N, C-alpha and C positions, 0 to 999 in steps of 0.2 A: 945653444943651437940645437934644433930638433933633428930627429932622424932623417927626415926628408930633405934637409938642407945640406947635408954632408956631401961633398964632392964625390966621395967614394960610395954613395948609396947604390946598393944592388938589391933589386926585388928578389924575394925568395922564389918567385915564379920564373926567374931566369934559369933555374935548375930543371925546368920541365923539358921533356924531349923535344929537340929541334929548335929550342929558343935561341935567337940571335939578338944581341943587345942593340938598342937603338942609338942613333947619333945625336949630337948637339943637345938641345933642350930635352930630348927624350932618352938621354943616356940613363942607364940603370934599370930600364924595363925592356921587355921584349919588343923588337921591331917587327918580328914575325916568328912563327914557330914552324917554318919549313914549307908552308903552303900559302903564300900571301894572297893568291887569287881566290882560293876557296874561303880563306878567312874573310876577305872583303865581302864575298857573296853571303856568307853566313851572318856577318854583322848587319848587312843591309836587310836581311830577313828577320832580324831580331833573335838570332840563334847563336850569337857569339858575345863574349864579354872581353873587354880590353883592360889590361893592367895599366892603370894610370896612378899607381901608388907613389910615383915620384912627385906628383903635384903637391902644392903647398896649401895648407888650411889655416885660416885665421878666424878666431871667434871674437865677437863683441857681446858682452852681457851687461846688464844693468838697466834700470827703468828709462834712462834717457837715450838708449842706443839707437833707436830708429830716428828720432828727431835729430840727433847729433850727426848720424851718417847722412841724413838728408841735407844738412847745411854744408857738408863737405863736397858732395858729389854732384854730378850732372843729372842724376836720376831723381825723380820724384818718389820718395819712399814713405812719405806720411800716409798712414792708413794701410801700410803693407801688412797683409794678413799672414798668419802662420801657414807655412806650406806652399806659399806662392813663390814661383821662381822668377827672378829678374836678374839684371846685371847693372853695374854702375861703372862710370869712368871717373877717375881722379886725375885732374889736369894740373899743369903748372900755370903760372900767371899769364903765359902767352898762349894757352889753350892746347899745348902739346900733351899727348897722352902719357901718363906716368904709371897708372895702375888700372887694371880692367878685370876685377874679380866677378865671378858668378856669385849671386846673392840669394840666400833663403833664410827666413827666420822660422824658428820652431816654437815660438811663444815664450821662450826663455832666453835664447841666444840667437844672434844673427851669425850665420856661417858664411864665410867668404872663401871661395876656392880660386886659386891663382897658380901661376907658374912657380916651379920650385925656386928659381932664382929671385922671384919677386916677393915671396912670402915674408921673409924677414924685413926687407925694406918697407913693405906695406904695413906690417905690424909696428915698426918703428915710427913711421909717419903718423899712424893713428894714435899711438901712445903719446906722441908729442903734442897732439891736438886735443887732448882730453880736458885740459884746464881743470875747472872745478866741477865738471859734469859727473853724473853718476853712471859711469861706464867703466868697463874693464876689458882690456885687450889681451888675448892669449894666443899662443901658438901651440895647439895640442899636437903631441907626437904619437898619439895612440889611435889615429884615424887614418885610413887609407881610402883612395878613390878608385872606383871602377867605372868604365864607360860602356854604354850600350846604345843601341839604335833600334828604331822600328818596334818599340814596345818590349824589347828585351828586358827592360828594367823590372817588368812584372815578375820575372823569375827571382828577383832579389828582394822584393819588398817584404816577403814573408820570412826571410832568413832571420834567425835569432841575432845575428851580428849587424843587421841593417840599422842605420841611423837616420838617414834621410835621402831623398832622391831629388836632384835639381834637373828640371827639364829646360833645355836650351830654348829660349824664346826666338832665336834667329830663324827666319828673317821676317817674322811678323811685326810690322810696324806698330809700335805701341801707341795708345792714345797720347796725344801731345807731342809725338815725334814726327819725323819726316824721313823720306828716303831719297838718296841720290842715285839709286839704281832702279830696276824695274818695280812695278807694283807687285804686291805680295803674290797675287795669283799667277803672275808670269815669272816669278823668281825660281831658279833651278833648285833652291834649297827648301822650297815650301813643303816637299814630301819627305825631307830628310829630318827625322826626329831623333836627335841625340840626347842622351841623359847622362848625368854624373851621379853615381850612387856612393855615398859615404858609408863605410863599414868599419868595424873595429879592426885595427891593424893586426892584432894577434890572431885573428881568425881569417886573414886574407886567403890563405891557401884552401881552407875548409869551405869558405864561401864560393870560391871558384869551382871546387869539386862538386858542390851541391848544384851550382848553376849548370854544370856539364852533364849531370845525371839526366836521364830521360824524363820529360815532363809527363803530364797526365795523358797526352796523346801519343806518348812513346817517342817523341822527338828529342834526341840528345842535344845539348849545347856544346860549345867548344870555346877554348881560349884563343883569342886573336891578338895580333900585335898592333903597335901604333901605326904601322904602315896602312892597315885597313882603316883605322880611325882618322888618319890624316887624309886618306883618299876621299872619304865622305866629306870632310871639312872643306877641302879644296873644291870638290864638286859643288858644294853649297855656297862657295864664295865667302866663307866665314872667316873674318880676320882673327888673328891670334896674336896676343901680346908678344910672345917670344919669337914670332916670325915676321909679321907685317909691320910692327911698330918700331920706329927708330926715333932718334932724338928730335926729329922735325915733324913727326906724324901728328896730324889733327884729325878728329873723327870724320869730318866731311870727306876726306880723301879715301877713306876705307868704307864708306857707306855705313858707319857705325852709329850714326844718329838714330837709325831706325829702331834699335833696341837698347841703346845706351844713354840717350839724351832726351830729356823732357824740355821742350822749348819754352814752356810757360813757367818753368821753375827757375827762380833767380837766386842771386846771392851765393855763388860758389866761385871758387878760383877758376879762371879761364872762361867764364861766362861771356866776357866781352868778345873774345875771338869767335865763340860759337855763334853769337848773334850777328856779328859783323859779316862773317862769311856767308851765313844764311841770307842776310839782307842784300848783300852786294854781289854774291855769287863768286865764281871763279876760284875755287881752292887750287893751290899751285900744282898739285899732283893728283893722280887718280889710280885707283886699284883696277887691275885688268887681269883676266884669266888668259893664260897663254897655252895654246896647243902646240906642243913641241914636235919637231920632226922626229918620228920614231925610227928612222933608218939608222940612226947612230946608236951603238950599243950603250955608250956612256951618256949620261945626262949631266947638265951643269949643276953645280951645287948651289944651295941657297946663298945669297949674297953676290952671285955672279952679276956682272955688269950687263945691262940691256942696252943695245945699240941700235940706232936707226942710221944706216949707212956708216959713216965714220964718226958719228956723234953719239956720245953716251947720253941716254935719256932716262935711265932709271936702274933699278936692280931687281933681280929675282928674289922673292922672299920665301916661297915654298915651292917644292917640286915633288911629284909623286908619279908612280906608274899606276894608273887607274885600270881596273880590270875590264871596263867597257870603253872608257874615253881614251885609253892609251896614256902616253906621257903628257902630263899637264902640270901647270904651275900657276901661282899667283905672283904678280909683280906690281911694284909701284913705279909709275912712269910720269913724266911731265904731262900736264893736262893738255898741252898743245900738240902732243904726238897724234898724227892723223889716225883715226880709229881703224882704217882699212890698211894701214901700213904693215908690211911684214918686218918683223924685228929679228935681231940676232942676239942670242944669249950664249956666250962662250963658244961661238962657232956653230951653234945649232939654230936653224931657222924656226921662227915662232910666229904663228898667226894669233891675232888678238880676238878675244870675245869681250865686249864692253861690259864692265861691272858698274863703274861710276860714270855717269853721263859726261861726255867731253865738254858740253857747254857749261858745266859747273853750276847748274841751277837746280832748284827743287821747288815743289809746289807750295812750300812754305815761304818762298821769297815773295815779298810784296810786289804788286803790279808796278809800282813806281819806287825808285830808290829813295830812302828816307832823306828828307831835306830838299827834294827836287822842286817842291813848290816855292822855296826861297829863291832858287835860280830863275824861276819864271816870272818873278815879280816885275811890274812895269817900272823900269828905272827912269822913265821920263816924268813920273809924277814928282 
């Protein structure tokens, strides 16, 4: 078992002044360092770096690695060039999301970045699927992850411990994909550019120190916590494996087709569900952003039940205090919930902002349902 998979993992950066440890899937790294509002603002300006050293890393090497990953995943990876950032989804036979790693190839190895709790299961699944192909799956424990936004990654690329930087494609709809939410130009995440940078783990503290030193213009950087990182993610409606995904989640419900699925790419596990829901519409649930009543000092926790009147209609998946938007969260609710309905989350009133269209359709849906011509045949002949 690698360093980042141990339940007791604690980042060395938790020893920095003011550091408060994060909860849940972000345990082991700082939630904030005493000033979450200014940390969020600095991150949004590209002047902060976030300790994400708890995330898991899996690598795949060997000459068959790209074509092999292509056969397993929802993403079209054939022709993937070194340094290009993408992501893939690995689904079960019913189309439910099991793994959702960030992907980048360096010309020799394909790097997969995922949640801490998902790294070992991902590596084990891939290892079982190797058969006789020329691929090798590894779980490196000498690599750590840092997060930046708004071009902050440029402070890291020249660092001697830098390995690679993955640029989040969200929410730009990739060729061959489709969206269940707004068009790219109207999406609130279009101006939020987040990146994951991989560095040598033994140099983690030194890399952060060099990031925080004044740049050529005399502007210092700072270390921020996952509170700031998650605030930007929720603002961008960006689904996360450790938060929005449960055992029933399919990509359509989370608008994850736009960056994680290529509709013309076939022959992967779960493909039938992807095609059927696109063609017929009406995914059973939908992702929604909730604006929570800020008059309450305490906010509900992720996992809290979302109710419409007396009826449970979903669950809260993420919640943050955003420095501009106030208390907001993401939730997965039944598709039939009226988009203008005020909801209740643990006694806190919540107004909806539509993420996934309630009608459950996308522009990739055919004008007529497949097979409709058979039902129109003249039975009198």
